[in-house]
C-alpha positions in Angstrom: 0.0 0.0 0.0 2.7 2.5 1.0 4.8 1.6 -2.0 1.9 2.0 -4.4 0.9 5.4 -2.8 4.5 6.6 -3.1 4.7 5.5 -6.7 1.4 7.3 -7.5 2.6 10.5 -5.8 5.9 10.4 -7.8 4.0 10.0 -11.1 1.8 12.9 -10.2 4.8 15.1 -9.3 6.5 14.2 -12.6 3.4 15.0 -14.6 3.1 18.3 -12.8 6.7 19.2 -13.7 6.2 18.3 -17.3 3.0 20.3 -17.6 4.1 23.2 -15.4 1.2 22.5 -13.1 1.3 22.9 -9.3 2.0 19.5 -7.7 -0.6 18.1 -5.2 1.4 19.1 -2.2 0.2 20.2 1.2 0.1 23.9 0.6 -1.1 26.1 3.5 -1.7 29.6 2.1 -3.4 31.1 5.1 -0.6 30.1 7.4 2.1 31.2 5.0 0.6 34.7 4.4 -0.2 35.2 8.1 3.4 34.4 9.1 4.8 36.5 6.3 2.7 39.6 7.2 3.2 39.4 10.9 7.0 38.7 10.7 7.4 41.5 8.2 5.1 44.2 9.6 6.2 43.9 13.2 9.9 44.9 12.5 8.8 47.4 9.9 6.5 49.2 12.4 9.2 48.9 15.1 11.5 50.6 12.6 9.1 53.5 12.2 9.1 54.0 16.0 12.8 53.6 16.5 13.7 55.8 13.5 11.5 58.6 14.8 13.8 59.1 17.8 16.7 61.6 17.8 20.0 60.1 16.6 18.3 56.9 15.3 16.9 58.0 12.0 19.4 55.9 10.1 18.3 52.6 11.7 15.2 52.2 9.4 17.2 50.3 6.9 18.1 47.6 9.4 14.5 47.0 10.3 13.6 47.1 6.6 16.1 44.2 6.0 14.8 42.2 8.9 11.2 42.4 7.6 12.4 41.6 4.1 13.5 38.1 5.4 9.9 37.2 6.4 8.6 35.6 3.1 11.7 33.4 2.9 11.5 32.5 6.6 7.8 31.5 6.2 8.6 29.4 3.2 11.5 27.6 4.8 9.5 27.1 8.1 6.5 25.5 6.4 8.6 23.5 3.9 11.4 22.1 6.2 9.8 22.6 9.6 6.8 20.4 9.0 6.3 19.8 5.3 6.2 16.5 3.7 9.2 14.9 2.0 7.7 15.6 -1.4 7.3 19.3 -0.5 11.0 19.5 0.5 12.1 17.7 -2.7 10.0 20.0 -4.8 11.5 23.1 -3.3 15.1 21.9 -3.6 14.7 21.0 -7.2 13.2 24.4 -8.1 15.6 26.5 -6.1 18.8 25.3 -7.9 17.4 23.5 -11.0 19.0 25.0 -14.1 17.4 22.3 -16.2 14.0 23.9 -15.6 15.0 27.2 -17.2 14.1 27.5 -20.9 16.3 29.9 -23.0 13.4 30.8 -25.3 11.6 32.4 -22.3 14.7 33.5 -20.3 16.5 35.6 -22.9 13.5 37.7 -23.9 12.4 38.1 -20.3 15.8 39.4 -19.2 15.9 41.9 -22.2 12.3 43.1 -21.5 12.9 45.3 -18.4 15.7 47.4 -19.9 13.8 47.7 -23.1 10.6 48.8 -21.3 12.6 51.4 -19.3 14.4 52.6 -22.5 11.0 53.1 -24.2 9.6 54.9 -21.1 12.5 57.2 -21.0 12.2 58.0 -24.7 8.5 58.9 -24.2 9.4 61.0 -21.2 12.1 63.0 -23.0 9.9 63.3 -26.1 7.2 65.1 -24.2 9.6 67.5 -22.5 11.2 65.5 -19.7 14.8 66.2 -18.7 17.5 64.5 -20.8 19.4 63.9 -17.5 17.2 60.8 -17.2 19.3 59.2 -19.8 22.3 59.1 -17.5 23.0 56.5 -14.8 21.8 57.3 -11.3 24.3 58.6 -8.8 24.4 59.2 -5.1 26.0 58.1 -1.8 23.5 55.2 -1.3 23.7 53.9 -4.8 26.1 51.0 -4.0 24.0 49.9 -1.1 20.8 50.2 -3.2 22.4 48.0 -5.9 23.3 45.3 -3.5 19.9 45.3 -1.9 17.8 45.7 -5.0 19.8 43.5 -7.4 21.0 40.7 -5.1 19.4 40.5 -1.7 15.8 41.4 -2.5 15.4 39.1 -5.5 16.9 36.1 -3.7 15.1 36.6 -0.4 11.7 37.6 -1.8 11.5 35.0 -4.5 12.6 32.2 -2.1 9.3 33.0 -0.2 7.0 34.2 -3.0 7.8 31.6 -5.7 9.1 29.1 -3.3 5.7 28.8 -1.6 3.4 31.8 -1.7 2.4 31.8 -5.4 1.9 28.0 -5.7 -0.2 28.0 -2.5 -2.7 30.3 -4.2 -2.7 29.1 -7.8 -3.1 25.5 -6.7 -6.6 26.5 -5.4 -7.6 29.5 -7.5 -6.0 28.8 -10.9 -3.2 30.7 -12.5 -5.0 33.9 -13.4 -7.0 34.5 -10.3 -4.2 33.3 -8.1 -1.7 35.6 -9.9 -4.0 38.6 -9.6 -4.7 38.0 -5.9 -1.0 37.5 -5.3 -0.3 40.8 -7.0 -2.7 42.6 -4.7 -1.2 40.8 -1.6 2.4 41.6 -2.8 1.5 45.3 -3.2 -0.2 45.6 0.2 2.7 43.8 1.8 4.9 46.9 1.0 2.6 49.4 2.7 4.5 50.0 6.0 7.6 51.0 4.0 5.8 54.3 3.3 6.4 55.2 7.0 10.1 54.2 7.2 12.6 57.0 6.5 15.2 56.1 3.9 13.0 53.7 1.9 12.0 54.4 -1.7 8.3 54.3 -0.7 8.9 56.9 2.1 10.5 59.2 -0.5 7.5 58.8 -2.8 5.1 59.6 0.0 7.0 62.8 0.7 6.5 64.0 -2.8 3.7 66.5 -3.4 2.2 64.5 -6.2 0.7 61.4 -4.6 0.2 59.8 -8.0 3.8 58.6 -7.9 3.2 56.7 -4.7 0.0 55.2 -6.1 1.9 54.2 -9.2 4.3 52.1 -7.2 1.5 50.1 -5.6 -0.3 49.6 -8.9 2.9 48.6 -10.7 3.3 45.6 -8.5 0.2 43.9 -9.9 1.1 43.7 -13.6 4.7 42.8 -12.5 3.3 39.9 -10.6 1.3 38.6 -13.5 4.3 38.8 -15.8 6.6 37.2 -13.3 4.1 34.3 -12.7 3.8 33.7 -16.4 7.5 33.5 -16.6 7.7 31.4 -13.5 5.4 28.7 -14.8 6.8 28.8 -18.3 10.2 28.0 -16.8 9.0 24.9 -15.0 8.3 26.8 -11.7 12.0 27.7 -11.4 12.7 30.0 -8.5 16.1 30.8 -9.9 14.6 32.0 -13.2 12.4 34.5 -11.4 15.3 35.7 -9.2 17.0 36.7 -12.5 13.9 38.4 -13.8 13.3 40.2 -10.5 17.0 41.4 -10.5 16.7 42.8 -14.0 13.4 44.6 -13.2 15.0 46.2 -10.2 18.2 47.0 -12.1 16.2 48.8 -14.8 14.4 50.8 -12.1 17.4 51.7 -9.9 20.3 52.2 -12.3 18.8 54.8 -14.8 18.2 58.4 -13.5 14.6 58.0 -14.4 12.0 60.5 -13.1 8.7 59.5 -11.7 6.7 60.4 -14.9 8.9 57.9 -16.8 8.2 55.2 -14.1 4.4 55.8 -14.6 4.9 55.1 -18.3 6.8 51.9 -17.3 3.7 50.8 -15.3 1.5 51.4 -18.3 3.8 49.4 -20.5 4.0 46.5 -18.0 0.2 46.6 -17.7 -0.1 46.3 -21.5 2.3 43.4 -21.5 0.4 41.6 -18.7 -2.9 42.1 -20.5 -1.3 40.9 -23.7 -0.1 37.7 -22.0 -3.5 37.0 -20.6 -5.2 37.6 -23.9 -2.7 35.9 -26.2 -1.9 32.8 -24.0 -5.3 31.8 -22.9 -4.4 28.2 -22.9 -1.9 28.9 -20.2 -4.3 30.8 -17.9 -7.5 28.7 -18.7 -8.9 26.4 -17.8 -7.9 26.7 -14.2 -5.7 23.9 -12.8 -8.6 22.5 -10.7 -10.6 21.9 -13.8 -8.0 20.4 -16.1 -8.3 16.7 -16.7 -5.6 14.7 -15.1 -4.2 17.8 -13.5 -2.7 17.0 -10.0 -4.4 20.2 -8.6 -7.8 18.6 -9.3 -7.1 16.1 -6.6 -5.3 18.5 -4.2 -6.9 19.0 -0.8 -9.1 22.0 -0.1 -7.7 25.2 1.5 -6.1 24.7 4.8 -4.5 27.1 7.3 
C-alpha cells in the first residue's frame, strides 16, 4: 500500500513538472501569508518607532532588511519545519534546478525590463522630460541600493513568494485568479515602508504628487502577472524568477529615471500583462482544478 501510494505521488509530481502544473502538495496559504505579514510588519512598524527618535533616524534600513526576510522564513519554516518529503524535494529541485530554465523564455524576459525602461525614458524625454534621465543614477547610497535591489531582495523575496506563496494560491484559484490575488497581496505587503525613513516608498510619500506613490503600488500587480507567467513557463524555477526580478530592479534603480517615466513603465507592463492574458489563454485557462488529469484537481481543499 505504502509503495503504491509513493509511486502514485511520484508519477503525479513528474506529470506536474512536465505540464508546469502545481504539484498536489500540502500547501497552506493562510498560514504562509499570516506568518509573512506578521513577521514583516512587526519589524517594519518597530523601525518606524525607532527611526523617529533623535539620533536613530538611520536605523530604518536595518528593520527594513529584517522584515524583508519574512517571506523566505515563512517558506522555509512551512517547507522544512513540518512539510512532507515531497514538499521538501519539490522546493530543492526548483531552487537550484538550471534544467527547468528555458532559453526561449529566459532571454526575452531578461531583455524586457531594460527595453521597457528605455521606451519609457524615450517617451518622457519626447514630451519634455529632462534628458538627465538618460544618465546613470548617482548618489552616496547607490552602491548599497544596488546590492539590496539587485542581489538580496530578488533572492530573499523569491525564495518565499515563488518558493511557496504563489503556488499555494494558484493550486486553489488557478493561475489567473491566483496571480491577480498575489499581485494585490504583494502590493499591500509593502505598505508599512511608506512610513520608514530612507526607503523608496517613504521618499515617494514625501513628494507633493501622490500619483507617484499610487503608481508604485499599482505597478506591483502587472509585474506579478508577468513574473508568474515567466515562473510557470520555466517549470516553476525559482532561480529564473530571481534573475527576472533582479533585471526589473536594475532597470528601475540604475537609470536616473524620473517618476513620470516610471508611470509610463507601469502602463507598458500593464499592457504586457494584459497581452499575455489575452494571447496565451491556454496557459491561464482552464484553471488547474478543472484540467483533466491535473494534479491540482485532486489536491486537498484550502487549509490554514
